[in-house]
C-alpha positions as a printed NumPy array, in Angstrom:
array([[ 57.809, 151.93 , 218.67 ],
       [ 59.742, 153.541, 221.462],
       [ 58.044, 153.481, 224.873],
       [ 59.538, 156.401, 226.737],
       [ 62.337, 158.879, 225.945],
       [ 64.449, 160.955, 228.283],
       [ 67.053, 163.579, 227.404],
       [ 70.399, 162.577, 228.911],
       [ 73.982, 163.792, 228.509],
       [ 77.053, 162.264, 230.04 ],
       [ 83.829, 159.012, 228.876],
       [ 85.935, 155.846, 227.545],
       [ 89.564, 154.916, 226.872],
       [ 91.006, 152.266, 224.526],
       [ 94.548, 150.893, 224.04 ],
       [ 96.871, 148.147, 222.774],
       [100.125, 146.687, 224.215],
       [102.858, 144.655, 222.54 ],
       [105.458, 142.294, 224.063],
       [108.225, 139.924, 222.867],
       [110.971, 137.602, 224.282],
       [113.277, 134.664, 223.592],
       [115.186, 131.76 , 225.317],
       [118.478, 129.957, 224.402],
       [120.003, 126.715, 225.794],
       [123.541, 125.066, 225.452],
       [125.042, 121.604, 226.302],
       [128.512, 120.137, 227.355],
       [130.67 , 117.154, 226.041],
       [131.86 , 114.245, 228.29 ],
       [135.198, 112.168, 227.887],
       [136.055, 108.538, 229.102],
       [139.172, 106.231, 229.336],
       [140.161, 102.47 , 229.688],
       [142.473, 100.805, 232.33 ],
       [145.568,  98.457, 231.731],
       [145.176,  94.627, 231.856],
       [146.873,  92.818, 234.916],
       [150.161,  90.906, 234.395],
       [150.047,  87.069, 234.053],
       [151.122,  85.127, 237.209],
       [153.59 ,  82.091, 236.959],
       [152.1  ,  78.595, 237.596],
       [153.619,  76.032, 240.005],
       [155.06 ,  72.793, 238.551],
       [152.79 ,  69.737, 239.131],
       [153.861,  67.298, 241.913],
       [155.035,  63.807, 240.962],
       [152.142,  61.323, 240.81 ],
       [152.194,  58.522, 243.493],
       [152.788,  54.876, 242.514],
       [149.729,  52.672, 241.95 ],
       [149.665,  49.515, 244.216],
       [147.51 ,  46.66 , 243.047],
       [145.678,  44.528, 245.57 ],
       [144.468,  41.015, 245.067],
       [141.147,  42.105, 246.424],
       [140.543,  44.622, 243.621],
       [140.389,  43.772, 239.934],
       [143.246,  44.817, 237.764],
       [142.969,  48.383, 236.473],
       [142.907,  48.763, 232.722],
       [145.945,  50.049, 231.019],
       [146.118,  53.716, 230.417],
       [145.067,  54.375, 226.827],
       [147.559,  55.906, 224.508],
       [147.226,  59.608, 223.974],
       [145.252,  60.477, 220.813],
       [147.169,  61.697, 217.882],
       [146.583,  65.322, 217.057],
       [144.185,  66.008, 214.225],
       [145.313,  68.531, 211.736],
       [142.608,  70.929, 210.405],
       [142.683,  71.424, 206.679],
       [143.654,  74.959, 205.869],
       [141.259,  77.075, 203.851],
       [142.491,  77.479, 200.336],
       [141.488,  81.118, 200.215],
       [140.368,  83.796, 202.573],
       [136.632,  84.386, 202.767],
       [135.316,  87.876, 203.471],
       [131.726,  88.18 , 204.707],
       [130.03 ,  91.555, 204.385],
       [126.624,  92.643, 205.476],
       [125.187,  95.527, 203.458],
       [121.951,  96.631, 205.127],
       [120.596, 100.041, 204.145],
       [119.514, 102.226, 207.071],
       [115.754, 102.778, 207.358],
       [114.531, 105.886, 205.521],
       [114.113, 108.994, 207.634],
       [110.486, 109.906, 208.333],
       [109.114, 112.5  , 205.979],
       [109.086, 115.93 , 207.496],
       [105.63 , 117.321, 208.131],
       [104.882, 120.434, 206.09 ],
       [105.208, 123.649, 208.063],
       [102.046, 125.653, 208.584],
       [102.343, 129.044, 206.947],
       [101.365, 131.532, 209.618],
       [101.598, 134.785, 207.693],
       [ 98.793, 137.245, 208.383],
       [ 97.7  , 139.453, 205.487],
       [ 95.21 , 142.311, 205.305],
       [ 94.104, 143.572, 201.894],
       [ 92.035, 146.72 , 201.366],
       [ 89.981, 147.735, 198.338],
       [ 88.097, 151.006, 197.917],
       [ 84.456, 150.554, 196.853],
       [ 81.402, 152.737, 196.244],
       [ 80.199, 155.344, 198.782],
       [ 83.715, 155.785, 200.273],
       [ 83.638, 152.258, 201.672],
       [ 86.639, 149.903, 201.991],
       [ 86.5  , 146.137, 201.581],
       [ 88.881, 144.427, 204.03 ],
       [ 90.03 , 140.821, 203.466],
       [ 91.988, 139.333, 206.369],
       [ 93.766, 135.943, 206.08 ],
       [ 95.632, 134.257, 208.932],
       [ 95.823, 130.443, 208.76 ],
       [ 97.096, 130.165, 212.34 ],
       [ 94.05 , 131.966, 213.768],
       [ 90.933, 129.988, 212.778],
       [ 87.672, 130.737, 214.594],
       [ 89.346, 133.525, 216.549],
       [ 88.333, 137.053, 217.417],
       [ 90.29 , 139.912, 215.846],
       [ 90.045, 143.661, 216.482],
       [ 89.976, 146.09 , 213.539],
       [ 91.348, 149.62 , 214.193],
       [ 90.731, 152.634, 211.958],
       [ 91.068, 156.321, 212.885],
       [ 89.958, 155.763, 216.49 ],
       [ 87.142, 153.402, 215.534],
       [ 87.472, 149.825, 216.825],
       [ 85.304, 146.753, 216.387],
       [ 85.705, 142.999, 216.739],
       [ 85.311, 140.416, 213.974],
       [ 85.732, 136.633, 213.972],
       [ 87.689, 134.502, 211.486],
       [ 86.243, 131.37 , 209.919],
       [ 87.685, 127.833, 210.046],
       [ 90.378, 128.873, 207.523],
       [ 91.409, 131.957, 209.484],
       [ 89.745, 134.363, 207.034],
       [ 87.241, 137.195, 207.434],
       [ 85.931, 139.908, 205.096],
       [ 84.14 , 143.095, 206.098],
       [ 83.042, 146.382, 204.502],
       [ 84.142, 149.408, 206.543],
       [ 83.287, 153.103, 206.056],
       [ 86.511, 155.078, 205.561],
       [ 87.121, 157.895, 208.055],
       [ 90.175, 159.353, 206.309],
       [ 91.032, 159.823, 202.622],
       [ 94.405, 158.198, 203.376],
       [ 92.871, 155.273, 205.233],
       [ 95.001, 153.01 , 207.433],
       [ 93.519, 149.793, 208.859],
       [ 95.082, 147.515, 211.498],
       [ 93.947, 143.985, 212.371],
       [ 95.196, 142.749, 215.782],
       [ 94.74 , 139.309, 217.374],
       [ 94.774, 138.809, 221.17 ],
       [ 98.427, 137.6  , 221.025],
       [ 99.426, 140.91 , 219.339],
       [ 99.979, 139.319, 215.926],
       [ 98.282, 141.082, 213.06 ],
       [ 98.628, 143.074, 209.86 ],
       [ 98.166, 146.578, 208.477],
       [ 96.912, 147.989, 205.181],
       [ 96.629, 151.477, 203.681],
       [ 94.489, 152.729, 200.798],
       [ 93.417, 156.091, 199.371],
       [ 89.692, 156.886, 199.439],
       [ 89.325, 160.278, 197.682],
       [ 85.51 , 160.028, 197.446],
       [ 85.268, 160.536, 201.22 ],
       [ 85.278, 164.298, 200.571],
       [ 81.611, 164.009, 199.533],
       [ 80.394, 162.361, 202.762],
       [ 79.492, 163.197, 206.332],
       [ 79.965, 160.3  , 208.742],
       [ 78.893, 159.699, 212.329],
       [ 80.314, 156.765, 214.343],
       [ 78.757, 155.401, 217.535],
       [ 80.847, 152.721, 219.259],
       [ 80.571, 150.881, 222.559],
       [ 81.582, 147.7  , 224.395],
       [ 79.305, 144.755, 225.213],
       [ 75.542, 144.349, 225.045],
       [ 74.468, 147.85 , 225.951],
       [ 71.574, 148.204, 223.465],
       [ 72.773, 151.496, 221.971],
       [ 71.308, 152.787, 218.708],
       [ 72.188, 155.524, 216.218],
       [ 69.164, 157.221, 214.585],
       [ 69.037, 159.582, 211.583],
       [ 65.782, 161.283, 210.53 ],
       [ 66.279, 162.877, 207.141],
       [ 64.441, 166.009, 206.003],
       [ 61.813, 166.041, 208.76 ],
       [ 61.011, 162.31 , 208.806],
       [ 59.507, 160.988, 212.043],
       [ 60.224, 157.627, 213.669],
       [ 59.063, 154.792, 211.455],
       [ 58.595, 156.962, 208.374],
       [ 60.5  , 156.95 , 205.097],
       [ 63.735, 158.784, 205.816],
       [ 64.145, 157.316, 209.337],
       [ 67.435, 155.395, 209.078],
       [ 68.662, 153.134, 211.895],
       [ 69.782, 149.522, 212.53 ],
       [ 66.4  , 148.073, 211.485],
       [ 66.179, 150.119, 208.253],
       [ 69.844, 150.452, 207.324],
       [ 69.481, 150.961, 203.55 ],
       [ 72.201, 150.09 , 201.05 ],
       [ 75.392, 151.986, 200.205],
       [ 74.075, 152.442, 196.66 ],
       [ 71.444, 154.877, 198.035],
       [ 74.213, 157.232, 199.128],
       [ 76.346, 156.671, 196.021],
       [ 73.444, 157.97 , 193.888],
       [ 72.661, 160.912, 196.178],
       [ 69.29 , 159.616, 197.427],
       [ 70.073, 159.612, 201.154],
       [ 72.156, 158.097, 203.907],
       [ 72.714, 154.555, 205.171],
       [ 73.764, 152.749, 208.358],
       [ 76.671, 150.261, 208.626],
       [ 76.749, 147.915, 211.635],
       [ 80.128, 146.454, 212.648],
       [ 81.316, 144.076, 215.332],
       [ 80.572, 140.548, 216.536],
       [ 80.206, 138.953, 219.935],
       [ 77.74 , 139.36 , 222.761],
       [ 79.959, 139.351, 225.855],
       [ 81.306, 142.361, 227.73 ],
       [ 84.557, 142.403, 225.722],
       [ 82.954, 142.684, 222.267],
       [ 83.496, 146.005, 220.47 ],
       [ 80.514, 147.138, 218.394],
       [ 79.846, 150.148, 216.171],
       [ 77.2  , 151.77 , 214.014],
       [ 78.153, 154.317, 211.324],
       [ 75.76 , 156.652, 209.519],
       [ 76.976, 157.932, 206.12 ],
       [ 75.301, 160.795, 204.272],
       [ 76.302, 162.037, 200.759],
       [ 76.511, 165.744, 201.587],
       [ 78.489, 166.538, 198.447],
       [ 75.809, 165.089, 196.175],
       [ 72.798, 166.969, 197.613],
       [ 71.423, 170.061, 195.856],
       [ 68.503, 170.894, 198.184],
       [ 68.283, 172.59 , 201.572],
       [ 67.403, 170.427, 204.516],
       [ 68.412, 168.899, 207.814],
       [ 69.229, 165.454, 209.132],
       [ 68.317, 165.054, 212.817],
       [ 70.786, 162.741, 214.583],
       [ 70.436, 161.12 , 217.999],
       [ 71.845, 158.287, 220.099],
       [ 69.377, 156.176, 222.042],
       [ 69.873, 153.577, 224.767],
       [ 67.24 , 151.006, 225.608],
       [ 67.009, 149.936, 229.239],
       [ 67.336, 146.136, 229.267],
       [ 67.786, 143.409, 231.865],
       [ 71.504, 143.271, 230.945],
       [ 72.321, 146.98 , 231.336],
       [ 69.824, 148.231, 233.92 ],
       [ 71.301, 149.808, 237.067],
       [ 74.792, 149.82 , 235.466],
       [ 77.179, 152.376, 234.016],
       [ 77.778, 151.979, 230.285],
       [ 80.426, 153.639, 228.124],
       [ 80.155, 154.873, 224.549],
       [ 81.961, 157.178, 222.139],
       [ 80.936, 159.126, 219.053],
       [ 83.195, 160.261, 216.193],
       [ 81.798, 162.744, 213.683],
       [ 83.608, 163.744, 210.486],
       [ 82.61 , 166.264, 207.817],
       [ 84.251, 167.596, 204.645],
       [ 84.027, 171.12 , 206.054],
       [ 84.954, 170.592, 209.717],
       [ 87.521, 168.955, 211.983],
       [ 86.614, 165.532, 213.406],
       [ 84.668, 165.751, 216.683],
       [ 84.91 , 163.074, 219.407],
       [ 82.551, 162.77 , 222.384],
       [ 83.006, 160.248, 225.22 ],
       [ 80.079, 159.145, 227.366],
       [ 79.607, 157.37 , 230.681],
       [ 75.898, 156.814, 231.301],
       [ 74.237, 155.591, 234.485],
       [ 71.324, 153.449, 233.298],
       [ 68.157, 153.596, 235.426],
       [ 67.137, 150.667, 237.644],
       [ 65.623, 147.454, 236.349],
       [ 62.088, 148.659, 236.991],
       [ 62.617, 150.869, 233.905],
       [ 63.304, 147.948, 231.512],
       [ 61.769, 148.796, 228.139],
       [ 62.295, 152.56 , 228.42 ],
       [ 64.56 , 154.497, 226.056],
       [ 67.083, 157.23 , 226.844],
       [ 67.679, 159.806, 224.088],
       [ 71.244, 161.194, 224.124],
       [ 71.025, 164.234, 221.872],
       [ 74.34 , 165.895, 222.728],
       [ 76.558, 163.016, 221.558],
       [ 76.113, 163.891, 217.852],
       [ 75.351, 167.079, 215.921],
       [ 72.563, 167.417, 213.349],
       [ 73.52 , 167.879, 209.702],
       [ 72.407, 171.14 , 208.066],
       [ 72.439, 171.111, 204.266],
       [ 72.599, 174.262, 202.148],
       [ 71.655, 174.368, 198.478],
       [ 74.677, 174.515, 196.176]])
């Protein structure tokens, strides 16, 4: 149960940037040359050898042996050609290129919801931001670079954009005509700010049947059959850069009774947000009205108020249903 509630009223901006570039390099050729060989120099004629004088003291010198006769080499009967045929080593097999295409597929489902399937093999285990009609939230791909998420449509001609931190991404568009039967309220914020969207249908009090919030979200089938509304929670991550959202959907076009749905935004004072300013934004769409956007900057009380709740009633408008 909620400990303490205060009525509070209190902006936020979001954006994306893209960049690109390229580099080219060139090289030069180098030439070389050879020098001429030096001319041969003439040789001097040998001097005449002196006469040999024999002495009785020395033994007689042996006679000079006759010069050996030249040996003639037998000529080869036929020319022999030696060839070496060695095949060059095979070139290494080229590694297969990683396909880095990013795809985003959209499929309309029950209760004006859209199933998004993102695939990007070059972005495994990476955070990606999903954009749709001013709503933004972060998701994270798996080890294969894939992620699937169910998103409430905010426009009958719904456009979705998935953007990675390096500005790569994909876009998808799909028609969601059943949105004309639904009212939707979006609450979105950044980081762990403990914000909550509450809907109390047809006079329900907190904790009773008909009190719809993040702990009793219901299923989309409840709205598709006209039994009541449901909450969708989007976003992953717990640091200050994570984008989170809660969306309440109510099947206004399927209801035949009078009644009211009381809507409120609540902020719990925690050890992580106490004595800080937090930002939030609401987007409210209806079949019979123009979309309404409210930005909020809230100064959270000091840390001695941890456990208290702030009720922000002016961020969203109650739904009033008239019998058809």
